N, C-alpha and C positions, 0 to 999 in steps of 0.2 A: 524191584523196579528202581530204575535210575533218577536221578534229578531231571535229566535230559527228557525223557519219556515222560515224566509227570507234567513239563512244561506245557504241553498241548491242552491241559486242562488245569489251568492255575487254580489253588483255593481261594475262595472268597477271602479278601483283605479287608479288614475294618479299621477303623482307628479310636481308641479310646477317646470319649468325651474329655477328658483332662488334658488333651492335646490341643484342645480349641476354645479353651477357658477365656481368652483375651477378645473373642469374637462375642459382641452383645447379642446379638439376634440369633434365633433358631434358623432363618432364613439363611443367614451368612454362615453359619457353619454347615449347613447342607450344601450349600453353592459352592464352598470352596473344596467341600470333599469331591462334589462332582467334578469341578474344574480340574482337579489334580488326578482323578481316576480312582479314587478308594470306591470299593463296593458298598459301603456304608458306615455305620458308627455303632460302637459299644457305648450303649447309653447307661444312666443310672435312674430311678424312679424321680420323679418331677417334671411337669410338662410333657410329659409322654405323648398324650394325643395331638398336641401341637406340634412336637418333634416328628411324629409319624407323618403328619399331612406334609411337612416341609419335605421329607425324605421321599415320600409319594411323587411330590412334584418333580423330583429329580431323578426317580427312578432308582432309588438307593434303597437299603435294607437297615433296618434296626437289627443288627446280628445278634446281639446279647443284650441284656437288661441286668446291669449289677446290683443285687439285692443284698443288703446286710442285715443280719438278725443279731441282737445283743443278748448272749448268755450270762446268766449267773449261777452260781452253786446249786439254786433251787428252781430255776425257771428260764425257760428259752421261749418268750411270747413271739408270735406272729401278729404284726400290728395289722390293723384293717388297712393301712395305706398300702402294704405289702400285698394283700390279698387283692386290693383294688387294680393294683400294678400289674399283677399277673392276670387278672382277667380283662383287661384292656389291651392285652397282646393276644387274645383267643383269636385263633385262625392265621396267625403271623408266622413267620419262618423266623421266631425269635428265640434264642436261647436264653432260660434263666441262669444267671451265673450267680450262686449263692456262696457269700462268705459269712462266717460265724466268728464275733468276737468275743471276748470274755474269758473267765475261769469257770470251768464246768465239766461234765462228765458225760459221756457217751448216753447214758441212762437219761440225761436230761435233754440233750441236744437232738438225739435220734428221732425222738418222736416229732420234734419242730421240722426236722428235715423230711420227714414222711409225710407231714401235712402240706409243706411246701409242694413236693412231687406230685400228692394226689391232686392239689389243686391246678397245678400244670398239667396234668395228665388229662383233667376234664377239659381242659382248653386246648388241648392237642399241642402240648408243648414239652421239651424236655429239660431237665435241669442238670448244670455241671456243678459240683462243688468247687470252689476257688480256695486256694491255699494262699496264704498271705503270712508273713513273718509277723509273729507275735500274737496272732489270732488263735482261737480255739482250733479252726480249720486252718492248719499252719503248713506241715509237710505234706508229702506227695503220699507219703505211708498214712498219714492219718486219713487223707480223704479215700485212698482205698478200703481201708479198715470199715470206714462209714457206710462207703456204696455197697461193700459185701454184706454188712450187717443189714442194712435196709432192704436189699434184694428187689429194687424196685425197676421196671423196664425201662422207664424213661429218666433213670438217675444214673449220672456218670461223673466224670472228673474231668476239670481243666488243668492244664499244665502252663504255669507261668515262669518264663524264663528267668526273670530279674529274682523272684523269690525263692528259686530253686538253686541260684548261683549263692544267694545270700545264707543260704542253709546246709548247703553240699559242695562237696568238690566237685569239679566238673568231671571226673571219672565215673561218677554216679550216672551222668546223662543217660548213656545207653541203656543200663538195666531198669533205671525209672520209667522210661518212655515204654520199654519192652512190658513191662508190669502192668502200666497203665493203658496199654494198646485196646484190650477188650472194652473198655469203659471211656474210652477219652472221645470228649464231645467238642472241646475248644483248646486253642493253644494261644498263648500270648509271647510274643516276641519283640525284640529291641537291639539296639547295639549294647555291647557291653565289654567290659576289660577282662582278660584272664589273669590267672595268679591265684593268690589266697583270697578266693572272693568272699569267705565269711568274714573278714576283715573290711571288706570295703564299704564305702557309702553308696548311695543311690546315685549321685553325680556319676559315679564309676559304673554302676549296674545298670542303669537307665539312660542311654544314649540315644539319639537318631540311629535308626538301621543303617549298616553300612560303617558307623564310626566303632572304635573301639577294637580291641585285639582279639575278642572272642569271634569265631568263624561261623557266622548262620548256616553257611552251608551244611555243617555237620548236623545241625538240628533238622534241616529240611532234608537230607538223606534219611535220617533216620526215621522221620515221618513217613517218607516214602517207602522204606524198608518195612514199617508195620502197618502198611496200608491205611495210613489216615489221610482223608480227603477232605476234611471237615475245615470249617471257618478258622482263620487267624487273625488275630488281635493286635495291634500295634499298641504298645504301652507307652505312654508320652509324659508320665508322672514328673514333675518337676524340671522340664525341660525349658531352658530360659530364651531360646530363639522365637521369634514371632510365628505363629503357626503355618503360615505359608511359606516360611522358610524351611522349618525342620520337617514338615509332613511332605514336601515336595522332595528333599533329600531323603526320607524313608522310602517313598514311593519309587524313586529311581533306583534305590537298593535293591527293593522287592523285585522289580522288573528284571533288572539285571541278574539277580539268582535265579529267576525262573525262566532265564533265555534257554533256548536249544544250544 
């Protein structure tokens, strides 16, 4: 499948809530996303019911909920508020994007992942493990190892471009995505620079889409080749421009990337 062929059915495109931090109200966040043409938001626990109500008014989706567990060498608890977050999304087409911090072991972390997957399954939801530099769930290889150990039908992985580039050479992009393909539930994208990315800062690795020297067409072509038609989230961490400015720039770039 070519990028042009895929343009007839563009993937759902959501913005991370960290790109809307300076907008005080939930109504304002949802209204801006609607105005600019986004399909929804990638949220995190807190005011979820109220945010869903605002998204519903605008005909938008909560594409993913970013849940974080904190592991120690001896425990990886699943707090009651995390359970409540998942249950609040029952019947929604929302993905649980699960990150795990801390220093621990698979023997400690895996039961917590299985518990999250079980709660999500009862709610009709899927879970994607989220790789983050410095977390227990860090690299794409770590995510795949744990997904295969868990062997749950509603458990998969996410691919996060900025965290990939900070931990890998760009040459690893294709094999990483091909290995992840059978389990891939979510992709995050943004503008970034090329070069020795493992020595770069977030200012270089998280830019508005269309900025930076990394060619996002390469990523989208690979997603086409592996048959990924799922949601794409726009990472906005630490962007300094006003939300209306950087989000408008990114969605213009997204539309251009998906043109025939």
